N, C-alpha and C positions, 0 to 999 in steps of 0.2 A: 721949298726945301732944297738946299744945295746938295750936290752929289756927295760931298764930304759928310754932311750931317746925316744923310740917308744911310751911309755905310756904317755909321756908329750908333744907329737908333737903338735905344734900350741900354746904352752904355752910360755909366756915370763917370764923372771926372773927379779924381781924388788928388788933392794937393797936400803934401806933407811938408811942414815947416820945421825949422830948427833941427835938421838932421846933422848930427855931429860929423865933422869932416872925416874922421877916422872910419866911422860906420859907412859913410858914403863911398869912400875909397874901397872898402872891403866889398861892398855891394857891386861896385863897378868891376872889381877883379873877378868876382864870382860869375858875373854876366859874361865877361870876356873869356873865361875858361870854357864856357859852353857855347860861345859864339852867339849868344842872345843879346838883345838890347837890354839896357838897364830896366826899362819898363816891363819887358817880357819876363825877365828874371824875378822882378818884384811881384808881378802878378802870379807867377808860379808859386813863389814862396807864400804869398797870402792864401792862395787856394789850398796848399798843403797844410798850412797852419789852421785854417778854418776847419778842414776835414779832420785834423788831429783833435781839435777841441770838441767837435761833434762826436767823434768816437769815444773820447774820454768821458763826455757827459753820458753817453749811452752805457758805457761800462759801469759808471757810478750808479746809474739808474738800475741796472741789472743787479749789481752788488747789493744795493739797498733792498731790492725785491727778495734776493736770496736770504738776507738777514731776517726777513719776516717769517720764514719757515721755522717750525719748531725744531729744536736741536734733536739729533739722533741720540737715543740713550741705549747703550748696549750694542752688541754685534748686530749687523744688518740682516742676519738670517732670522 
């Protein structure tokens, strides 16, 4: 195993094709604003988006669970 492949063990490579030029330019600009590489900026974006989707799924699961409780009739006392 080479030194390079050992340092990225457990990492996958993702290729994205057909990225519109305008979107690519926007991503480059966002990365430049923070001083990150394009790769680092996209990884951060993907992590945040996955976490957001997971939170949304959890909220929806909890909301569905709340809807199974019987409705409150009358004052709570």
